[in-house]
N, C-alpha and C positions, 0 to 999 in steps of 0.2 A: 469518392475521397481517394487518391492514390497513396499510399504509404511511404511515407517518406524513412530514410536511413537514421538511425539514431542511437544513443549508447544506451537507452533505457532496460535494454535487457541485459545489458553487464550488472545490472544491479542485483546482488544476491539476495538470496531470499534469509529473513533475519528473525534472530529473536532477539528479545531486549534482556540485559542481564540486573538492570534498574531502570527506574522509571524514569530517571535524567536521559537515558539513551533512546528510550522512547521518544519523548521530548523533543529532543534533538531531532530523531529520523523525522519525528512529526513536523518540525519547523523547516528542514529542509526540504519536503515533499510539497508544503505549501508556499514555501519561496519561490519553487521552480514554474515558471512562468508553462512549461509544457504540459504539468498535470493538472487536469481540472477536476474539481469532485464529481461526484457520480453516486446515483442510487445503488445501494445495494442488493443488488439480485439475486444471490443465494446467497445467505448468511454462513460465515465457517462452520458454526455449529449451531443448535438451539438454545443454548445454555444462557445466553443473556450478554456475551461479551458485549461490549461497544466495538462497533467495525464502521470503517470508511471506507470506498471505494474510488479509486481514482484513475483516470486513462489520459495515456500519452496523447497528447495532441498532433505530434510527428508521428508515431507510426501505428496508434490504436492501441497500442496493450493496456489491457486494464489489470490492477495491481489492489491487493485488499491490505490495509491495516487494521489489525486488532489490538485493542489496548491489554495489558497485560494483567492482569488478575491471579498475583500467586494464588498456588504454585505455576500457573499458566504464565508465560512470560512472554505472551505478545507474539503478532507476526506480521510481517512483510511478504507478502510473497505474489506471485502473480497470478492472475486467474486467467487470462486467457489473452493467444497473441502469439 
């Protein structure tokens, strides 16, 4: 599969100030037709944070979304690409 140019790399790494921020971000990712859910290959940590991985169908970049568990504020970051 040849990679297409897209703007998913312009998405910045994020942490969430409150649960509402996390839920809004998760909703945007789930509503984006180019992101598909995929298995978590290497967890963020071994402490049991709930995590989902997504891959951009256009360019192949993989992202992780980790739920907040205060004081940890969650994470949206690029895994590969």
